[in-house]
N, C-alpha and C positions, 0 to 999 in steps of 0.2 A: 410157304412151304418148299417152295422152292430156292428162299435165302437156305434155311434148311440143309437143303441141298447141296450148294452149293459149300458151305462151310467145312461140313465133312467132306466131301473133295478137294480142298484144298489144306484140309487137315488140322483145323483152328479148334476142332472137339477133343476131347479129352474122354477117357475110360471113365468113366465113375465107379469107384469100387464102392461095392454094398459091405458093408462093416457084418459084424458076427451079430448072431444075436442078443452074447453076452455084454459085448460091447456096446450096441442100443440100447441093451437094458441098463448098463454103468452111466450111460451117456444122460440116460434119462433121470436116475435118481440122482446126478450131482445135479442138473439142471432144476431139479423138482427142490433141492435144497437148496440153492442160491435163492430161489425164489422167495422159498420160508426165511429164509435169512433176511433177505430186504422188506419181507412185509413185517417182517417181527422188530428191524430196525425202523420202521415206517407207523410201527404202534410204539414203540420205542422216543419216536420223538414226538407224537401225537400224544404222548400221557404228559410226556415231560415238558409239550407248547400249557396245556389246560392247566397244572401245578403251578408254572409260571408267570402265568394270567393271574392263579390264585394267588400270589405272594410265596408259594413254597420254590423251593428250587435245590435241587443236590447235586453232585458231583456227575460228569462226563457221563463215563466206565463205572459203572455198578454190580457184583455177579452177584447179587441178589435183589434184581433188579423190583420183583413184585412185592416180595417182603419190605424193602425199601421204602415200596411208594405208599402200598397201606399204610407204613410202619409214620410216614408224616404227616396223613390228614385223619385227624380227627373222627369217630365214630360219626357225629353231625354234619360234616362236609357237607356242600354243596355239591359238588359232583363227586361227590363217592360213588354213587351207584353209579354213573354213564363212565366211571372211571374204571369199577369195579367189570362192568362190562367189559371195558377194551381187555384189561386184565385176563379175564376168563377164555380169550379168543390169544390173548399172549400164549398162555399155559398149554391151550390145543397145539398151537404151531411148534411150542418147543417138544414136546412128547414126540409131534411126528417128526421132526427137525433128530430126533436121537434114533425114534426109529429106522428109517436115512441113513445115519450113521450107522447105526448096526449092521446093516444090511451092506455098506460100502465095506466093513470091517469083514464082512463073511465075504467078497468078492473078491477081496484082498486076501484071505488065508486060502483060498482056492486058488490059486494064481501064483505060480513062482516066479515070473518076471514080477510082477509088484511087489512080493514079497523082497525078490533082490532088490530090485531101487530103494523100498523100505530103509535097505541097508546103507544109505549115501547118509549120512549127516543130514540132517534139516528138512529130509525130503518123509513125508509123513501119509496115513492114509491117502488123505484124498488129495494132494499133489500124484501120490502114485497109480494112482486109478484113473487121475484127468489122463496123467500122462500114457499111459499106458492103452488106455480104451480108446485114445485117441490114435493113437500110432494103429492100433487093431493088430496087422499081420505085417511087421516088415520086413518080409518077402518082397511084398508091390512095390517099393520103393525101388529103383535104381542102383547097382555099386559100384558105379562105374569108375566114380574118385580112384585117385591111387591110391590113397592111403585105407583104402576098405576093406583092402586086404590082409592088413593091421588087427580089423576090428571082432571083436567075435572074442 
């Protein structure tokens, strides 16, 4: 406790800004979406590995992953039931990621700053929402730079 008091006395600590509820929600959606994408990638790599061990290979990037995997395997393939279970989970993850993407689009449409960011070439919904809600309130940043008077 004394150490914390001393840090406070000498000014080594800074006030922590609490983000708005909307920004906290957006950051949570982004984190959950990122995790779902990671899980999906892990499942796809696991399925590829299992198929490779069984002598079946296909391209690294495949737009219709589940359909392509099932098309490679015969109905009597020994791994079909195992891989089918993983593909069921894969489909569920994709549904949930799509739902989170829809929430992101709704957040973007409800915010004028995010919509303005999306007018920049190459900036889509995810990048705009992530940037907007990481910054949250720009007023909390000091504007003492000489060029700051030219912005906004």
